[in-house]
C-alpha positions as CSV (number, residue, x, y, z in Angstrom):
1,X,-11.0,-11.3,4.9
2,X,-10.9,-9.5,8.2
3,X,-7.9,-8.6,10.3
4,X,-6.5,-11.6,12.0
5,X,-5.4,-11.2,15.6
6,X,-3.5,-14.0,17.2
7,X,-1.9,-14.2,20.6
8,X,1.8,-15.1,20.2
9,X,2.4,-15.2,23.9
10,X,0.9,-13.5,27.0
11,X,2.8,-10.2,26.3
12,X,2.5,-9.9,22.5
13,X,-0.3,-9.8,20.0
14,X,0.2,-10.2,16.2
15,X,-2.2,-8.6,13.7
16,X,-2.2,-9.4,10.0
17,X,-3.5,-6.7,7.7
18,X,-5.5,-7.5,4.6
19,X,-4.2,-5.3,1.8
20,X,-7.3,-6.1,-0.3
21,X,-9.9,-5.1,2.4
22,X,-12.4,-2.5,1.2
23,X,-11.4,0.9,2.8
24,X,-9.8,-0.7,5.9
25,X,-10.6,-0.4,9.6
26,X,-9.4,-0.4,13.2
27,X,-6.8,-3.1,13.8
28,X,-5.9,-2.2,17.4
29,X,-7.8,-0.2,20.0
30,X,-6.9,0.2,23.6
31,X,-6.4,2.9,26.2
32,X,-2.8,3.6,25.0
33,X,-3.4,3.9,21.2
34,X,-5.6,3.2,18.2
35,X,-4.2,1.8,15.0
36,X,-6.2,2.2,11.8
37,X,-5.4,0.6,8.4
38,X,-6.7,2.4,5.3
39,X,-6.8,0.9,1.9
40,X,-7.4,3.9,-0.4
41,X,-8.0,4.1,-4.1
42,X,-6.9,7.0,-6.3
43,X,-9.5,9.7,-5.9
44,X,-10.7,8.7,-2.5
45,X,-10.9,11.5,0.1
46,X,-11.6,11.3,3.8
47,X,-14.1,13.6,5.5
48,X,-12.7,16.4,7.6
49,X,-11.4,14.8,10.8
50,X,-9.8,15.7,14.1
51,X,-9.1,13.7,17.2
52,X,-8.3,14.4,20.9
53,X,-5.0,12.4,20.4
54,X,-2.0,13.2,18.3
55,X,-2.1,11.3,15.0
56,X,0.8,9.7,13.0
57,X,0.1,8.8,9.4
58,X,2.5,6.4,7.8
59,X,2.1,5.9,4.1
60,X,3.2,2.3,3.2
61,X,2.5,2.5,-0.5
62,X,1.1,4.8,-3.1
63,X,0.8,8.6,-2.7
64,X,-1.5,10.7,-0.6
65,X,-1.9,14.3,0.5
66,X,-2.7,15.4,4.0
67,X,-4.2,18.8,4.2
68,X,-4.9,21.1,7.2
69,X,-6.2,24.6,7.2
70,X,-2.5,25.8,7.1
71,X,-0.8,23.6,4.5
72,X,-0.9,20.5,2.3
73,X,1.8,17.8,2.5
74,X,2.4,15.3,-0.3
75,X,3.2,12.0,1.4
76,X,5.0,9.4,-0.6
77,X,5.8,5.7,0.3
78,X,7.5,5.2,3.6
79,X,6.9,8.9,4.7
80,X,5.3,9.8,8.0
81,X,3.2,12.9,8.9
82,X,2.5,14.0,12.5
83,X,-0.8,15.8,13.2
84,X,-1.2,17.4,16.6
85,X,-4.4,16.7,18.5
86,X,-7.5,18.6,17.6
87,X,-6.2,19.7,14.2
88,X,-8.7,19.2,11.4
89,X,-7.3,17.4,8.4
90,X,-8.3,15.6,5.2
91,X,-6.5,12.8,3.4
92,X,-6.7,12.6,-0.4
93,X,-5.4,9.6,-2.3
94,X,-3.4,10.5,-5.4
95,X,-2.3,6.9,-6.2
96,X,-3.7,3.7,-4.7
97,X,-2.3,3.6,-1.2
98,X,-1.9,1.5,2.0
99,X,-1.9,3.9,5.0
100,X,-1.6,3.2,8.7
101,X,-2.8,5.9,11.2
102,X,-1.7,5.8,14.8
103,X,-3.7,7.7,17.3
104,X,-1.4,8.2,20.4
């Protein structure tokens, strides 16, 4: 199942996330922001990544770490990490996790 986007009215758009999708993907992408859903399994690790936008990582369920050159944060359910633009980071999944990343 892919992400379902439906127009609720002219000023609002609703997106339904699929918690069973393999890995995840971009659910919203416009000039203001990009929203990425990640469905991670324990042991998954992202490649080194940085972006020219600030990134907010919201862990919905499970447990992940977010590591930069300077430190490693354990991120539990309903915790949020802010990564400044152009900072290289890696996400490691410790327990199956549903993660939303906002590039703003």
